[in-house]
C-alpha positions in Angstrom: 110.8 102.6 101.0 113.6 104.1 103.1 114.2 107.0 100.7 110.6 107.7 100.1 110.1 107.9 103.8 113.0 110.3 104.0 111.4 112.5 101.3 108.1 112.5 103.3 110.0 113.1 106.6 111.8 116.1 105.0 108.5 117.5 103.8 107.1 117.5 107.3 110.3 118.5 109.3 112.5 120.3 106.8 115.4 118.2 108.1 118.1 118.9 105.6 120.1 115.8 106.4 117.2 113.6 105.3 116.9 115.4 102.0 120.7 115.3 101.5 120.7 111.5 102.1 118.1 111.1 99.4 119.8 113.4 96.9 123.2 111.9 97.5 122.0 108.3 97.0 119.8 109.0 94.0 122.6 110.9 92.3 125.3 108.3 93.0 122.9 105.5 91.7 122.1 107.4 88.6 125.8 108.1 87.9 126.9 104.6 88.8 127.4 101.3 86.9 124.3 100.0 88.6 122.3 102.2 86.2 122.3 101.3 82.5 123.7 104.6 81.2 122.8 104.1 77.5 119.7 101.9 77.8 118.0 102.9 81.0 117.0 100.8 84.0 118.7 99.6 87.1 120.5 96.4 87.9 119.4 94.4 90.9 122.2 95.6 93.2 125.8 96.8 93.3 128.6 94.5 94.3 130.6 97.4 95.8 130.1 100.5 97.9 130.6 102.8 94.9 127.6 101.7 92.8 130.2 100.7 90.2 130.0 97.0 89.4 126.4 95.7 89.5 125.0 92.2 89.5 123.7 92.8 86.0 120.3 91.2 86.4 117.4 93.7 86.0 114.3 93.1 88.0 110.8 94.6 87.3 110.1 95.3 90.9 113.3 97.3 91.4 112.7 99.5 88.4 109.1 100.0 89.3 109.9 101.3 92.7 112.8 103.4 91.5 110.6 105.0 88.9 108.2 106.0 91.7 111.0 107.2 93.9 112.8 109.3 91.2 109.4 110.8 90.1 108.6 111.9 93.6 112.1 113.2 94.2 111.7 115.3 91.0 108.4 116.7 92.3 110.2 117.9 95.3 113.6 119.0 93.9 112.9 119.6 90.1 116.3 117.9 89.5 116.6 117.3 85.8 118.8 114.2 86.4 115.9 112.5 88.1 113.6 113.3 85.2 116.0 111.9 82.7 116.3 108.7 84.8 112.6 108.2 84.8 112.1 108.8 81.1 115.1 106.6 80.1 114.0 103.8 82.5 110.4 103.8 81.3 111.8 103.6 77.7 113.7 100.5 78.7 110.6 99.0 80.4 108.6 99.6 77.2 111.3 98.3 74.9 112.4 95.2 76.8 109.9 94.3 79.5 106.5 95.0 78.1 104.3 92.5 76.2 101.9 93.5 73.4 98.9 93.1 75.8 100.4 95.6 78.3 101.6 93.0 80.8 105.1 93.4 82.2 107.7 90.7 82.2 109.6 89.8 85.4 113.4 90.0 84.8 116.4 90.1 82.5 119.2 87.7 83.4 122.7 89.0 84.3 124.4 86.6 81.9 124.6 86.3 78.1 126.8 83.8 76.3 127.6 82.3 79.7 129.3 85.4 81.1 127.9 87.9 83.5 127.6 91.5 82.2 128.9 90.7 78.7 125.9 92.4 77.1 126.5 95.7 78.9 130.3 96.2 79.0 132.7 97.6 76.3 136.3 97.5 75.3 138.1 100.8 74.7 138.7 99.8 71.1 135.0 99.3 70.4 134.2 102.7 71.9 136.9 104.5 69.9 135.7 102.9 66.7 132.0 103.6 67.3 132.3 107.1 68.7 135.1 108.5 66.5 135.6 112.2 67.1 133.3 112.2 70.1 135.3 109.5 71.9 137.5 111.9 74.0 134.5 113.7 75.4 132.6 110.5 76.0 135.6 108.8 77.6 135.6 111.5 80.2 131.8 111.4 80.5 131.6 107.6 81.0 135.0 107.1 82.8 136.8 105.0 80.2 139.7 105.0 82.6 140.8 103.2 85.7 137.5 104.2 87.4 135.4 102.4 84.8 137.7 99.4 84.4 136.1 96.1 85.2 137.9 92.9 84.6 139.0 93.2 80.9 136.4 95.7 79.9 134.7 99.0 80.9 131.5 99.6 82.7 130.0 102.9 81.6 129.5 105.2 84.6 129.6 108.8 85.5 131.4 110.8 88.2 131.0 114.4 87.1 128.2 116.7 86.2 127.4 117.9 82.7 128.6 121.3 83.6 132.0 120.0 84.8 132.5 117.9 81.6 131.4 120.7 79.3 133.8 123.2 81.0 136.6 120.8 80.7 136.2 120.4 77.0 135.3 124.1 76.4 131.9 123.3 75.0 128.4 124.4 76.1 126.2 122.1 78.2 123.7 121.9 75.3 126.5 120.8 72.9 127.6 118.1 75.4 124.1 116.8 75.8 123.7 116.5 72.1 127.0 114.5 71.9 125.8 112.3 74.8 122.4 111.7 73.1 124.0 110.9 69.8 126.6 108.6 71.4 124.0 106.7 73.4 122.0 106.1 70.3 125.0 104.7 68.5 126.0 102.5 71.4 122.5 101.2 72.1 122.0 100.4 68.4 125.3 98.5 68.4 124.5 96.7 71.7 121.2 95.5 70.2 123.2 93.4 67.8 124.6 91.4 70.7 123.1 88.2 72.1 120.7 89.4 74.8 120.4 88.2 78.3 117.6 85.7 79.0 114.2 87.1 79.6 112.0 85.8 82.4 108.7 86.3 80.6 106.3 85.3 83.3 103.9 88.0 84.5 103.3 88.4 88.3 100.3 90.4 89.4 102.1 92.0 92.4 105.2 93.1 90.4 102.9 94.4 87.6 101.0 96.5 90.1 104.3 98.0 91.3 105.2 98.9 87.8 101.7 100.2 87.1 102.0 102.5 90.1 105.4 103.6 88.8 103.9 104.7 85.5 101.1 106.5 87.4 103.6 108.3 89.6 105.6 109.3 86.6 102.5 110.6 84.9 101.6 112.5 88.0 105.0 114.1 88.1 105.5 114.8 84.4 102.1 114.8 82.8 103.2 112.6 79.9 100.1 111.0 78.3 102.1 107.9 77.1 102.9 107.1 80.8 99.2 107.1 81.7 98.4 105.1 78.5 100.8 102.4 79.6 99.3 102.4 83.1 95.8 102.1 81.8 96.8 99.3 79.4 98.4 97.3 82.2 95.5 97.9 84.6 93.1 96.7 81.9 95.3 93.6 81.4 95.0 92.9 85.2 91.3 93.3 85.2 90.7 91.1 82.1 93.2 88.4 82.9 94.1 88.2 86.6 90.8 89.2 88.2 88.6 86.1 88.7 84.8 85.9 88.6 84.8 85.3 92.4 86.5 88.7 93.0 89.9 87.2 93.7 93.2 87.6 91.9 95.5 85.1 90.3 99.3 85.5 90.9 100.8 84.3 87.7 100.3 84.7 83.9 102.3 83.1 81.1 101.5 81.8 77.6 97.9 83.2 77.9 97.3 81.1 81.0 96.4 82.8 84.3 96.9 80.6 87.4 98.0 80.3 91.0 95.8 81.8 93.7 97.0 85.3 94.6 99.0 86.2 97.6 98.4 89.2 99.9 101.0 91.2 98.0 99.0 90.8 94.8 96.0 92.4 96.4 97.7 95.1 98.4 99.9 96.4 95.6 97.0 96.3 93.1 94.8 98.2 95.5 97.5 100.9 95.9 98.0 101.0 92.2 94.3 101.4 91.4 93.9 104.1 94.0 96.8 106.0 92.4 95.2 105.4 89.0 91.9 106.8 90.2 93.7 110.0 91.5 95.3 110.4 88.1 92.1 110.0 86.1 89.2 110.5 88.5 87.6 107.4 86.9 85.8 105.9 89.8 85.9 102.4 88.5 89.5 102.1 89.7 88.5 103.2 93.2 85.5 100.9 93.3 87.7 98.0 92.0 90.3 98.7 94.7 87.5 98.7 97.3 86.2 95.4 96.0 89.7 93.9 96.3 90.0 95.2 99.8 86.7 93.5 100.8 87.9 90.2 99.3 91.2 90.6 101.2 89.5 91.1 104.5 87.3 88.1 103.9 90.1 85.7 102.9 93.3 87.0 104.5 92.5 88.9 107.7 93.2 87.4 111.1 90.9 88.8 113.8 93.2 87.5 116.6 96.4 89.4 115.6 94.8 92.2 113.6 97.2 91.5 110.7 96.7 89.7 107.3 98.1 86.3 106.3 100.2 86.1 103.2 98.1 83.3 101.8 94.3 83.0 101.3 92.1 80.9 103.5 91.3 79.1 100.2 94.9 77.9 99.9 95.3 74.1 100.2 98.1 72.0 101.5 99.8 74.6 103.7 101.4 73.5 106.9 101.1 77.0 108.3 99.9 80.4 107.1 102.6 83.1 107.6 102.4 86.8 107.9 104.7 89.3 106.2 105.3 92.3 108.5 108.7 93.8 107.8 109.7 95.5 104.5 112.3 94.0 102.3 113.2 94.6 98.7 109.5 95.2 98.2 107.2 96.5 100.9 105.7 94.1 103.4 102.2 93.1 102.2 100.8 94.0 105.6 102.3 97.5 105.5 101.0 98.0 102.0 97.5 96.8 102.7 97.5 99.0 105.9 98.1 102.0 103.6 95.3 100.9 101.4 93.0 100.6 104.3 93.9 104.1 105.5 93.2 105.6 102.1 90.0 103.7 101.3 88.7 104.5 104.8 89.2 108.2 103.9 87.6 107.9 100.4 84.5 106.0 101.5 84.2 107.2 105.1 84.6 103.5 106.0 85.4 103.4 109.8 86.1 99.6 109.6 89.0 100.3 107.3 90.3 103.2 109.2 90.1 101.3 112.5 92.0 98.3 111.0 94.7 100.6 109.6 95.3 102.4 112.9 95.2 99.1 114.9 97.8 97.5 112.6 100.0 100.5 113.1 99.6 100.2 116.9 100.4 96.5 116.8 103.7 97.1 114.9 105.0 100.3 116.3 107.0 98.7 119.1 109.0 96.7 116.6 109.8 99.8 114.4 112.6 101.3 116.5 114.5 98.0 116.5 115.2 98.2 112.8 113.6 101.3 111.2 115.0 100.3 107.8 112.7 97.3 107.8 109.6 99.3 108.7 109.9 102.5 106.6 106.6 101.7 104.7 104.9 101.5 108.1 106.7 104.8 109.0 105.2 106.6 106.0 101.7 105.5 107.2 102.7 106.7 110.7 103.4 110.2 109.4 99.7 110.4 108.3 98.8 110.2 112.0 101.5 112.3 113.5 101.0 115.2 111.0 98.0 116.7 109.3 96.6 114.6 106.4 94.4 116.5 103.9 91.6 115.5 101.6 91.5 117.6 98.4 88.2 117.5 96.5 88.0 119.1 93.0 84.6 119.4 91.4 83.9 121.0 88.0 84.7 120.9 84.3 88.4 121.7 84.8 88.9 119.1 87.6 91.6 117.2 85.8 93.5 120.3 84.9 93.5 121.5 88.5 94.7 118.1 89.6 97.6 118.4 87.1 98.6 121.8 88.6 98.5 120.4 92.1 100.6 117.5 91.0 103.5 119.8 90.2 104.0 120.0 93.9 105.2 117.3 96.3 102.5 116.9 98.8 102.6 113.4 100.4 100.1 114.1 103.2 97.0 114.2 101.0 94.6 112.3 98.8 92.7 113.8 95.9 89.2 113.2 94.7 87.6 114.8 91.7 84.8 114.8 89.2 83.4 116.7 86.2 79.9 115.9 87.3 77.8 114.9 90.3 79.5 112.1 92.4 78.3 109.9 95.1 81.7 109.7 96.8 81.3 111.2 100.3 84.1 113.8 99.7 82.4 115.0 96.5 78.8 114.9 97.5 76.9 118.1 96.9 80.0 119.9 95.7 79.5 120.0 91.9 79.0 123.4 90.2 78.4 123.6 86.5 79.5 127.3 86.5 83.0 126.9 87.9 85.6 124.4 89.2 86.0 124.5 92.9 88.8 123.1 95.1 87.9 122.1 98.6 90.8 121.5 101.1 89.5 119.3 103.9 90.9 118.0 107.1 89.3 115.2 109.1 86.3 115.5 106.7 85.8 119.2 107.6 86.3 121.4 104.5 87.6 125.0 104.3 85.9 127.6 102.1 86.2 126.4 98.5 88.6 128.2 96.2 89.1 128.4 92.4 92.8 128.6 92.1 95.5 126.1 92.9 97.6 128.7 94.6 94.8 129.5 97.0 94.4 125.8 97.7 98.1 125.4 98.4 97.9 128.2 101.0 95.2 126.3 102.8 97.5 123.3 103.1 100.0 125.3 105.1 
């Protein structure tokens, strides 16, 4: 949340320190031992200030949010490192944390064979034997030296760019990258023979929604169909297994059994994910489902007195008290998440009740934000939608999806997109369809500028 807020803040203010903070952190994390250099995916946290020695547990919710963050950072910076992290991490998620039905598992343990990190670290002798003539290059690349030394083994981590390593070994960057790819394949294949860390194979709706949105954000940034396919498969799993007949969600799924009444985070994260999925596909069923979930949330979680939402449903039994989650932590606060959903759905459906609730929630929390901004960065992202222009982009015509893809090559956080290849009843698309050409409408506060046919013209209207 903090770094996504800084990306958005930079977009609006061009504050170079904000962007530098994001780039420095994302680069150090991608280079560090906290990132699985050969297999992809991030460990839960670093035990030092250098991102070197992680707590080796891998959590779904961490990787989901980091995929979203690196995807958006790539949209802004076009840094190839960020793209590589996203692709490698999603390969890890597909390989180790995805069930055949499209559901995502929760976590991989830090330990294997009773020792933390054993699955991930290497001895120098192993690496020399496996990498042969490429060892010298890879020893520099992955710091098989005092920098990478951890206990009696080595954690693979980076400290220099490809250009620096290539120059040091008088080879081209392209040659280096081929050596790295080959070495990673060898090491990953060898690592697969080891006893793996334990898998927490339960499926949580809220965490799945975060990962679903991570896939959508990656698809939006890179246009890879397999990312969208994974998102759609998971969304279908949630609809078919976690959505109840009464319109509510269950929280847990394991061994083909869906149970436990959903918490607010299950609803808010799923709403945000389905909104993102609509924007990626222009399939209105995802937007309608998000709206249905919002109506259920208001009916069963909303507190008229405080203007916030409880974490538990009014159907929950045996609770001494119903708590509210207001400040962001390792995942966004469910109230900040659902406030963002209210804001967007209010824009999509011209639903003033949603819009009023979102703005009131923000007013109720704004006095707390300066006390610890790091705990309210998700709220702060919503705040930017009110302090700066927020645009609605409507695309209508046969080439609507292609135009959306072109727009998605640009980082534009202060907008929503609607689109259709036929007539649509959505307020922002009503009476805008033309069978002859595809038109882009850039709107502000529901008032649209003159429609244009090219993305470049639309981008000019956003300035």
